[in-house]
N, C-alpha and C positions, 0 to 999 in steps of 0.2 A: 465439608465434613458430613458423611453419610452415617446413618445409623447400623449400617450391616457391617457384616465383618470385613478386615480391612486384609485384602490379597495384594501381596507387591511381588513383583516380577522382577527376577534378577537380571541385570542388563549389563553386559560388559562394556566396560569403559574404555575410551579410545580418544584419539585427536584428530579432528576434522582437518586435512590438509586443503582440500578443494571440494567444490560443488559443482556438479555437472548440471547441463539441462538438456535436454532431448524432446523430441515430439513422439507423443505417444501413438504408439502402431495400434492397431486391431486387437494384436494379441495381448498387448501391455492394458488395452481397455479392460478387455475379459478378466485378466489375471487380477486386477486391482480391484474391481468392480465388487461389492457386496451383495449388488440387488440388480436384477434387471427390470426396467420398467415397461409394463405391458398395456396399461391403461392410462387414461389421462388423470385417475386420481391418485396414480402411484407418485406423482412428483411430489408429494408430502407424505411419503411412507415412512413409518417408524423406522426401518432399517437404513434409513439415510440420515438418521440422527434426530436431534431434538432443535426445535420444538416439532411436532408432527401432529396430524389432525384426528389420529387414533388412539394412541396410548399416552401415558403421562411418562414413558419411559422410552429409551433406546431399544429398538427392536433388534439390534447387532450386539451391543456390548450390555446391554442392560442398565446404563447409568441413569439416574433419575433427574441428574442435575446438568446443566450446559456448561458448568466449570469442569466436568468430569468427562466430558465427551464432546470432543471437538466436531464431530460429525463423521459420516462414511460416504464415499464414493457410490455412485450407480453408472448404468449404461443405458443406451437406447439403442437398440438394433434398427438400423434404417430399412424401410423397404427394399430399396434398391441400393446398389453400390455406386458410389460416385467419386468423381475425382477429387481429392483433397483440396480446398480452396487457395491452400497456401503454396501449392505446388503444380498448378496449372500450366503456369508459364515455363516451369521447367520441363513437363512432358512435352508440350508444344516445340521446344528448342531441341530436344532429343529427336522427335520425330521429323524435324527439318535436317538433319544431320544424315539420315540415313536413307537407304532406298527401301520402298516400300514392299517391293518385290523379294530382294535377296536378304533384305535386312542387313546389307553390308552399309558401310561408311561411305558416303558419297565421294567420288574421286573426280579430279579434274580431267576432263577429257582430252585436254591437249596435252598435259604435263603426267597425268598420272600420279599426282601428289593428294594427298587429303585435304579438302576444303571445308574448312570448318567455319560457317557463318557465326560471326560476332557483330555486336552492336559497335557504333562508333565509339562508343567510350571506353569498351574493353580492347579495340583495337588499337586507340592511342596509347592506352596504357601499355600494352605488349611492345609497340614500338618504341615507346621511352625506354622502357626498362631491359627489355631484350637487344636493344639497338638495331631495331628494324628487321630483326629474324623472322623468317616465315614460320607459319604455326605448324611446318611438318618437323619442328623441333620437340613436339609431342612423341617422343619415340617410344610407342607402345605397339605390341604386336597387332593389335586391332587396328591399329592407323596405317598398317602396311599390306592391308588385306587386298588382293589382286581384284581387278574387276571381273566377275563373272560374264563369260561370253555368251552364256544360254539365257540371260536374265531379259526379259524384253523390256523392262523399265530402262535398264540400262544401255542398252544397243538401240541407237537411234535408227538403224537400217531395217527395223521390222516393216512388214508388209503394211500392218495395221499401225494406228497413232496411239503411241502411248507417251504422252506429254508429262512434263514435269509437274510433280503436286507439291502445292505448298498447304501447311497447316497453320491455322491461326485460331485464335481465341475470339468466340462469339459472346459478347459481354451480357446479351439481352435475347431472350428465346423469341419463337413468332409470333408469341402474342405480347411482346413487349415486357415481359416479366425479368428480373433482374437474374442472371445465371452466369454460369462459366462452362460453356460447351465448345468442344472442341471441332472445327470444321475443315475438312481436306476438300482442296478445290484445285481445278486446274491451273496452274502458275501461267502458262503462255495463252496469252490474249489474241495471238493472229496465227492462223493455220499456216503450216508449211507451204510451198509453192506448189507440191505435187499435189496437193488437197485443194488447190484454187477452184473457186466456184460450186465449193460444198458447204454444207453447215457442219459445224461441230459435232452433232449428233449423230451426221451420217458417217462420219471416218473415224470417229471413236471407237475402238476397240469394244466388242460386246463383253469381253472379259476384264476390262480396265480395272473395276471396282472389286473384283476379287482376291485382292490382296487380303482382305479382312474378311470373316465369315458374313454373309448377309443374313438379316432376319426376315422373317415372313412379315412381322408387324413394321417394318422399315422399309417405307415407301417413299421414294424420293420424286418430286415433280421435276425437278431440275437435274440432268444427268452430267452436270459441270462440277458438282460438289456434293458431298455427303456430311452427315453429321455423325461422327465417330463417338460410338459408345463407349463407356469407361471397359467394357468387356472386349470390343474390338481393338482398343488400345492396348489391353494386356495381351492379347495375342502377337502384338508387335514389338513389344517392350520384352517379352519372354525370350525372344530369340537372340537377344544382344548379350553381349559381355556384360558381365556385371562391373566389370572394372571402367566400362565406358559409361556405364550410368551412373556410377560414383562420381564422376566428374560433374554431375549436374545435382545429382541426390545423393546424399550419404547413404541413405537405407531406401531401397525399393521397395519395402513394405509401408513407406510412409505416401506413396502416390495415390493410393486410392483409400476410401473411407467406406467401410460398412457398419461402424456404430460410433457413437459420440459418448463421452463421458459426462456425467451430469453431477455437479457439485453437492455438496452436504446441505441440509434445509438450513443449518445455521447461517450459511451465505447467501441465502435467498428469502427465507421465510422470516418474518418477525410477527411478535403477537402484539395485538392492540386490544385495549379495553375499552369497549363502547360504554356510554353511560348507562342505556337500556339493554344490557346483556347480562346473560347467566354467569357468562366466563369470558375467559379470552379469545379472540378471532384471529385466524392467520391471514396476514397480509402478504400478497406474493408480489414479486418484482417483475420486471419486463421478461427477464430471462426464463423465469418459470413459465410464463404464458406460452413462449416459444417453444418450450419443452413440450407443452401439451399440444400446440399446435404439430409438432413434428411425430408426437405418438398418434394423432388422429391423422397423418397423411395416406395411409392405406385406403380409408375411406375416399380421399380425394382423387386418389390413383385409379380406383374402381369407377369414379365418375368419367375421369379421363378414357378408360377403355370403353365405356358405353356412348360416349360423345361422339357422333359423326365426323365433327370437325378436327377433334385431336386423333381418330382412331389409327390414321395413317402414320403419323409420328408419335404413336403413344408413349415408346421408352423414351424418345426424347424428351417430351413433356412431363413424364414420371420424374426423370432425373433432373429436368429443371426445376420443377417444384420442390423437390427435396432440397436442392443444392442452394436455392433461393432461402429456404427457412435455415438451413445449417448457417449459411453466410450471415444472415442477421442474427442468428442465435451467438456465433462467435464475436461478432460486432457489439452486442449487449454485454460483453464482460465489463466488469467493473475495473480491468486493467487496461481497457481499450479506451482511447480520448476520441470521442466522434467530433468531426472537423466539417465544416462547409466547404463548398468548392473554393471559397475564397481563402480559406486557410483559416479563418476564425473559427473559434470555439463555439459551439451551439450553446444557448443558456440552459442550464442545469444538466450538463454533461458531466458523467462519472468520469474523474481523474484517477488514473492508477496510483499514483503516490498517495493522494488522501485516502484511497481505499485500504492500502496497504496499511497505513498509520491506524485506521480505526477498526481493521479487522486483526493484524497481527500482533500489534503492539500491545501488551498485556492480556493477549488472547489466553494463553495456557501457562500463564505464571501467576503466582500471588505474591509477586515481589515488586512488581511496577505498576505505576498508574499514570494515565495520561488524561489531565483534566484543562478546561478552561480555566483561566485565573480572572480573579476579581481582586479589587481593593479593599481594603478595611484597615483604616488609621488605627484601630483600637488594639490590633494585632502588635506584638513587640517584633522588632527588627529580627530578631533570631528566631523567628517562629513562622508556621504555615499552618492556615487553618482547613482541617479535612472534616468533612460529613462523617458522623458516626456509622451509618450504612456502609461507606466505603472504608472505614477503618475496620471494619469487622472482617472484612475479606482481604485485608493485607496483613500476611502472616509474616513474623519475625522470630528467628531461631533464638532460644534462650537455653542455656546449660545450665541444670539444675544443681546447685552446690550447696553447701551447708551455709553460704551467706546468703542466698536468695529463695531457699526452699520454702519458707514460710510466707516471704511475699509472692512467690507464684501460687501457692494454695490459695491464699486470700484472694489473689486475682482472678483465678480460675473459678474461684467459687461465686464471686460476685458479678463477673464481667463476661465469663463464657456459658453460653446458654446450651451450646452442643457438645457432646463427647469430644474430648481433647484427644489431637493426634501427637504422638508420641514416638520417639525411635529410641530403643532399648536393647542394647547388645547387640545393636546394627541391623535390627527388626522394627518394623514399622507395628506399632500398636495402638490399640483406642483404650482410653482410661475415662470409664463413666464418671468417677468421682475425683475430686481434687487431692483428696487423701492418698489416692494410689500414686502420686507423683513421688519416685525415689530419686535420693541423688545419683548422679550420673545420667539421667535421662535427659532426652533432648526434647525441648518444647516447642511446639509452633504455636504460638500464641499471635493473637490480633495487636496491632500496634496501638500504644496509648499515649498519654500525654508526656511528652519530654523524650520520645524516642527521636532520633536523629534521622534524616532522610536526605539523601543526594537529589538535589533540583536543578534542572537544566530546562532551557528555551531552544529548542532547535530552530533554525541553524546556528545559533550563536555557538561559536568553537572557541573564543578566546580564553584566555586564562581564568578570569574572574567570571564567566558565566556559569561554571560549575559552583554552586553554593550549597552548604551544609544548613538546612533548618531544622528545628525542632516540631514536633506533631503538637499541634494543639486542636482538640477535637471539639468542635462545634455544630450547634443545630442548623446547618445550611445545607443547601442542596448538594447536587453532584458538581460542585466547583473547588477551586483550589483559592484560598483566601490569603493576600499576603500584604504586605504593607507596602503603600505606593513609593516609599523610598527604596525599595527594594529592586523596582523596575530598574534603576540607574545600572547596576551589574549586570542585569537579565538582559538588557537592551531590549525591553519589550513595553507594551502598555496594555490597555484593558478594552482593546476593541477587537477581542475575539482570541488572542494570542493563547496558545496550550503550552501548557508545564509538563514535564515529564519527570517523573519521581522515580526513584530506585531506592528499595529498603536493603540496608546492609545485612548481612547474616552472621557475619563474625565479629567477634570482639575487636580484633585488629581492624578491620574495616571502620568500625564505629569510633574507634580512638583517631584513625587517620582523618576522618570527616571532621570531627572535634577540633583536631589540633591544625588543620591545613586549610580547609575549606569553609570553615563557619565565618559567618560575619566578623565576629569579633577578632579574627586571627587575619584577616586580610582587609584591613581599614583603608590603605593606600593603593592607588593603583600602580602596579609595577611598571607599565609604560610610561604614562606621564608625569607620576610622582603626586598628582592630586589624591585628595580623598574620596574612597569609592563610593561611601554614601553620605549625602546632605540633604538640605530642604530642595525640593525640586517640584514644580508644577504650583498646584494649588496651595501647598504650604508655605513654599517660596514667596508667592504672591500675598498670602496673608501675613507673614511676617515682614515683608516690605511695607505693607499697608498700616501693620500695627505699630511698627515703630515711627510712622510719619503722622500718627493720630493727633490732630489738634484738640479734638474734643477729650474733656475729662471723662473719667468713668467714676461712678459713685464706688463707694466702699462694697455696697450690696453687690453690684454689677462686677466689681473686681472679684470679690469672694466667689462668686458662681462659675466665673472662668476659672478662678485660681484651684479652684477643686480638682481638677482634671490632673494637675502636678502632684508630685509626692511631697515637695517642700516649698516654702516661698520666703524672701527675704523678710528679714526681722526688722528691718531700716525704714519699713512703709506702714507699720502696723497702725500708728498713731495718726496717718493723715486722712483727710476726709475725701479729698479729691485725688485721684489717681490717674495716670496717663498709661496708654497703650505701650509706650517705652518702659514705663517701670514693670508691667505684666511680661512684658518680653526679659526684663532682668531676672525676675523670679525663676526663670526656666534654667538660668546659666547657674555655673560654680560660682559659691559664694567668694572664693577666693581668686576668681579670675580677673587677669589682668591682659588687655589687647589694646594694640595701636596699631594704625594703618600706615605703612610707608616709612615707618620709623618716625612719625610725627607724633603729636601730640596724643595721649591716652583717649581712646574712644570708650572702654570699659576698664574700670578701676574698682577692685574689691567686688565683683559682681555687678555692679551698676553701670547701665550705659551712661556715660558724661555727654556724647555727642553722638548725634546720628549723622553719617556720612550721607550726601545727597544721592549717591548711586549705590543701587544694591548689592554690588560685587563682594562685598564684605560678608554677606550672607550665603554665598555661591561656593561652589567646591574647590576654587582656585587656592593656591597656596597662601594667598592674603586674605581668605576667608576666616571667620571666627570658628567655624567647626574642625578646620584643619589644624588651628592652635589648639582647640580642645583636646582633640585625637592625639596631637603630639605631646600635650603635658598629661593628661589623663588616660591615655592608651584605650583599653577597654570601657572603663568606666565613663568615657565620653559617650557611647551608645546610649547611656540611660539620659543623658541632659539633651540629647540630639531627639529621642522618643518623646520625652517631655515637652519638648519645644514643638514639635508635630503634633502633639496631642491638643496642646493649647492652640495653636493656629487652626486646627480643624474644628474648632467648637462652632 
């Protein structure tokens, strides 16, 4: 909630039927970016959102709270155009299908049919599906182009030697740095017979490499191969039919990369609060450091231009350096899982699913939370403990009427410290005082004690993993506290499991949660018929030990333990020495009768007469005592289960 005027944009409603994903082209990056980074310090610029190192507000939208601004994307213009790292293999595949001289699809010199080179896997697939049909079934006009008789690369009877050319990817540059360069080399290893006793440099035509524009700064020591720059590859690809390129790359604009997007500040920067500092400091992740290195790349390229070792291959080294940094930047994305050569994940690698949960879930809504769950046996079975700080940020919709108007005014006056956001006559307004609330207003208030929320522990998706619990605000940290007994329907434990909570916004949703998925309305498992909640883990062990205690308890000890229960049996008030079995009886209903396997009574009138040798009568089975309690007392049985668990946790 902000103190400034509320501005609401009218957005047309619609139904989302599908979401499409595509590769960003250079035009898209320029269109969607709000800022172009020019110097290294711009990686935390205010125009990229909050947090930033200059202003306390976003330089693009003016928001002062990270909850109101999810950030804005920027762009970095690369000093040289490079191949897109994800489409280099497709570029090589395209170049190997064409003649570099006439830019026609290669033809079989014997049959005149189109000869498309495919790998073994693709070839097996074509043979299986198309019943060994030849690749000539690709019935396109560009596939039937006749061989040009005047092309010196296609005609083998030329006076000079014009051998076949093979394009391949060079994964590392000349200095051993990781890169993705395309190299064109002579495919024929042996000279024709008419050129016997001569070296390849002597018989190779002087204009053999003239199918691409040569650069003065591009000097090759080896005449059998050249390094193909992105511009030279572009001159070859622009002569091809777009339909032919679409067989390999859907959009030819994706092949080359002249700029890269920069994610928002909230995705890369975090504020830290050192002990001896005047204010928060910004911490950068690995990707931000790579952004700074890419922005500083022109200085490194100038060093290549002046260095005598790199001067001959200046453009190749410049493109290799920029490509290596761009690849490392893409791999440092939190959606990318780093793997070793053996396939095992490296320690501390960021996994995409974990990042999506941390960033996207509850990132831009006040009705969802995700927190680590902890156990608290003092919390009732139908409650969930949430810290007051988080509760202030979870909003619930409340319709003001004549029944709750005074209640809303009192609540807003005592518990809401900021201006109230409300919707009146379809418009969003800010109410500075609680007395301004009128009947018909829709109030967005923080959750309070007693509000029901829907709880789920992913990836549990069975019927009873959706539980409705009521909020209990506690002075705890940023965790969600539940009763350990509730771990049974959630199929979780307290070793770092996370709970997802959803705040219902309508009266109908709250009624459904109360009547369908609350604990007291799903006491029995619909799959196996056992009771859904019962003593488990520590409480089950404590109850088993308590019912088998040979040592007597003094009346003082008994009273100290008994005070955690609401009532206790009157039949043992006058006794001096009491047992653990009698303490357990004080937690049961006073008129409870229970027998095991239709034999003699174990519990009669709320008193345990005989303790079975095995603890199965305390578990969740149909022969368990709490199964019988739920059958007889229904929802009231939760009270006795909670009293028993409280006593066992003392």
